[in-house]
C-alpha positions in Angstrom: 153.1 35.1 267.2 152.3 37.8 269.7 152.1 36.4 273.2 150.8 38.4 276.1 152.2 37.4 279.5 149.3 39.2 281.2 146.0 40.6 280.3 144.3 43.7 281.5 140.6 44.1 281.9 140.4 45.6 278.4 142.6 44.1 275.7 140.3 44.6 272.7 141.5 45.4 269.2 145.2 44.7 269.7 145.7 41.8 267.2 146.4 39.4 270.1 146.8 35.8 268.9 147.3 34.1 272.2 146.6 34.6 275.9 148.6 32.4 278.2 147.5 30.8 281.5 150.7 32.0 283.3 149.2 35.4 283.8 150.1 37.8 286.6 147.0 40.0 286.0 144.4 37.4 286.6 142.8 38.7 289.7 139.4 39.8 290.9 138.4 41.7 287.8 134.7 41.6 287.0 134.9 42.5 283.3 137.3 41.3 280.6 137.4 42.5 277.0 139.2 40.5 274.3 137.1 41.6 271.3 138.5 42.3 267.8 141.7 40.3 268.2 143.0 37.2 266.4 142.6 34.6 269.1 142.1 31.2 267.6 142.2 29.1 270.8 142.1 29.5 274.5 143.9 27.4 277.1 141.6 25.3 279.3 142.8 26.8 282.6 142.8 30.4 281.4 140.0 31.6 283.6 140.6 29.4 286.6 141.5 32.3 288.8 138.8 34.7 287.6 136.3 33.6 290.2 134.7 37.1 290.4 134.4 37.5 286.6 130.9 38.8 285.7 131.3 39.8 282.0 133.5 38.3 279.4 133.7 39.7 275.8 135.5 37.5 273.2 133.6 38.7 270.1 135.2 39.1 266.7 138.1 36.7 267.1 139.0 33.5 265.2 138.1 30.9 267.8 137.4 27.6 266.2 136.7 25.6 269.4 136.5 26.0 273.2 137.9 23.6 275.7 135.5 21.8 278.0 135.9 23.2 281.5 137.0 26.6 280.2 134.5 28.4 282.5 134.4 25.9 285.4 135.7 28.6 287.8 133.6 31.5 286.5 130.6 30.9 288.7 129.7 34.6 288.9 129.6 35.0 285.1 126.5 36.9 283.9 127.4 38.0 280.4 129.3 35.9 277.8 129.9 37.4 274.3 131.3 34.9 271.7 129.8 36.4 268.6 131.8 36.7 265.4 134.1 33.7 265.8 134.5 30.4 263.9 132.9 28.0 266.4 131.3 25.0 264.8 130.7 22.9 267.9 130.4 23.6 271.6 131.4 21.2 274.4 128.4 19.8 276.3 129.8 21.0 279.7 130.8 24.5 278.5 128.2 26.3 280.7 127.8 23.7 283.5 129.3 26.1 286.1 127.8 29.3 284.9 124.7 29.1 286.9 124.3 32.9 287.1 124.6 33.5 283.3 122.0 36.0 282.1 123.1 36.9 278.6 124.7 34.7 276.0 125.7 35.9 272.5 126.7 33.2 269.9 125.7 35.3 266.8 127.8 34.9 263.6 129.4 31.5 264.3 129.1 28.6 261.9 127.5 26.4 264.6 126.0 23.2 263.1 124.4 21.8 266.3 123.8 22.4 270.0 124.9 19.6 272.4 122.3 18.0 274.6 122.2 19.6 278.0 124.1 22.8 277.0 121.7 25.0 279.0 121.0 22.6 281.8 122.8 24.8 284.4 121.9 28.2 283.0 118.5 28.5 284.8 118.9 32.3 285.0 119.5 32.9 281.3 117.4 35.9 280.1 118.9 36.9 276.7 120.0 34.5 274.0 121.5 35.4 270.6 121.9 32.6 268.0 121.7 34.4 264.7 123.5 33.8 261.4 124.7 30.3 262.2 124.5 27.1 260.3 121.9 25.6 262.6 119.0 23.9 260.9 117.4 22.2 263.9 116.3 23.1 267.4 115.8 20.1 269.8 112.6 20.1 271.7 114.4 20.1 275.0 116.5 23.1 274.3 114.8 25.5 276.7 113.6 23.1 279.3 116.0 24.5 281.9 115.7 28.2 281.1 112.4 29.3 282.4 113.5 32.9 282.9 114.5 33.6 279.3 112.9 36.8 278.0 114.5 37.5 274.6 115.6 35.1 271.8 117.1 36.0 268.5 117.3 33.3 265.7 117.8 35.5 262.7 119.4 34.1 259.5 119.6 30.4 260.3 118.3 27.4 258.3 115.3 26.2 260.4 112.5 24.7 258.4 110.3 23.5 261.2 109.9 23.9 265.0 108.8 21.3 267.6 105.4 22.0 269.2 106.9 21.9 272.7 110.0 24.0 272.1 108.7 26.9 274.2 106.7 25.0 276.8 109.1 26.1 279.6 109.7 29.7 278.5 106.9 31.2 280.5 108.7 34.6 280.8 109.4 35.0 277.1 108.7 38.5 275.8 110.4 38.8 272.4 111.1 36.1 269.8 112.8 36.7 266.4 112.9 34.1 263.6 113.7 36.5 260.7 115.2 35.0 257.6 114.9 31.3 258.1 113.2 28.6 256.0 110.1 27.8 258.1 107.2 26.4 256.1 104.7 26.0 258.9 104.2 26.5 262.7 102.7 23.8 264.9 99.5 24.4 266.8 100.3 25.0 270.5 103.8 26.4 269.8 103.1 29.4 272.0 100.6 27.9 274.5 103.0 28.7 277.5 104.3 32.1 276.3 101.6 34.1 278.0 104.0 37.1 278.4 105.0 37.3 274.7 104.9 40.8 273.3 107.0 40.7 270.1 107.0 37.9 267.5 108.8 38.2 264.2 108.8 35.7 261.3 109.9 38.1 258.6 111.3 36.4 255.5 110.4 32.8 255.8 108.3 30.4 253.7 105.1 30.1 255.8 102.1 29.1 253.8 99.4 29.0 256.6 99.0 29.6 260.3 97.0 27.4 262.7 93.9 29.0 264.1 94.9 28.6 267.7 98.5 29.8 267.3 98.0 32.9 269.5 95.3 31.7 271.9 97.6 32.1 274.9 99.6 35.1 273.6 97.1 37.6 274.9 99.8 40.3 275.6 101.3 40.3 272.1 101.8 43.8 270.7 103.7 43.3 267.5 103.4 40.5 264.9 105.6 40.4 261.8 104.9 38.0 259.0 106.3 40.2 256.2 107.7 38.4 253.2 106.3 34.9 253.5 104.0 32.8 251.3 100.7 33.0 253.3 97.7 32.3 251.1 95.0 32.6 253.7 94.4 33.3 257.4 91.9 31.3 259.4 88.9 33.1 261.0 89.5 33.7 264.7 93.3 33.8 264.3 93.6 37.1 266.2 90.7 36.7 268.6 93.0 36.5 271.7 95.4 39.3 270.6 93.5 42.1 272.2 96.7 44.1 272.9 98.0 43.9 269.4 99.4 47.3 268.1 101.2 46.4 264.9 100.6 43.6 262.4 102.7 43.2 259.3 101.4 40.8 256.6 102.9 42.6 253.6 104.5 40.7 250.7 102.6 37.5 251.0 100.1 35.8 248.6 96.9 36.6 250.5 93.8 36.7 248.2 91.1 36.9 250.9 90.8 37.7 254.5 87.8 36.4 256.6 85.3 38.9 257.7 85.7 40.0 261.3 89.3 38.9 261.4 90.3 42.0 263.3 87.2 42.3 265.5 89.3 41.7 268.7 92.2 43.9 267.8 90.6 47.2 268.8 94.0 48.7 269.8 95.6 48.0 266.4 97.5 51.1 265.1 99.6 49.7 262.2 98.3 47.2 259.7 100.5 46.4 256.7 98.8 44.4 253.9 100.5 45.8 250.8 102.0 43.5 248.1 99.4 40.8 248.4 96.6 39.8 246.0 93.8 41.3 248.0 90.9 42.9 246.2 89.0 44.2 249.2 89.3 44.5 253.0 87.3 42.2 255.3 84.3 43.7 257.1 85.1 45.4 260.3 88.0 47.4 258.9 88.3 50.1 259.9 85.2 50.0 262.2 86.8 47.4 264.5 90.1 49.2 264.6 89.4 52.8 265.7 93.1 53.5 266.5 94.4 52.6 263.1 97.1 55.0 261.8 98.7 53.1 259.0 96.8 50.8 256.5 
């Protein structure tokens, strides 16, 4: 076993297997890098002296769990990168002291659930990455304490449904990615509070239909991606509120018919992808209602 008695701000890619708490270099360093090593555990008091730490990178290690209280002293922490480890569970109080956290990356971990209250203290969180995990469920309360969140990635998980109130508190949300999940439907009202949403991606799911009022509050949306789903039809009025829409991808679905006037409000639309469906003709209003259309 390789044991380091100290750690410098950058100890990435050194095949380190353990970092001890008896560490003479733990001082007022604002960034610490431990990526691409072989760490499989961390001592509970490891960061007790790093009270000025703002960025911590632990990606691409072999961590299987994290002790509760690991970050109790890192009250200035703004960026935490834990992607590419072997984390299955997270302790409920893991982030209870990280009240200034803005970016959290948990991509590529075999997480099976998220403990209640995980984000209760992270009221300043803006960027969340939770892609390629084993998660199949998102609790309705998950984002209740994160009103500032702007970007969320949920690529490559196992979600088959979402709670209608999941994003009720995310009034600053701008980009949301659900690529490669197993979603079969979306509840009406899902985006009723996300009035600043600009990018929404549901590429590679199993969606069959979309509720007519899904985008009623998403008046600033610019990009919608429903590529590679199982959509059979779209309701009239679906895009009536999306007046800022620039790009819409509906390719590789099972659409047979589109209602006339479907794009009457999307006068700024530039890219419309409808290939690999079962459409025989375009709805009335195309291209007359979309004078800026470049790709069709």
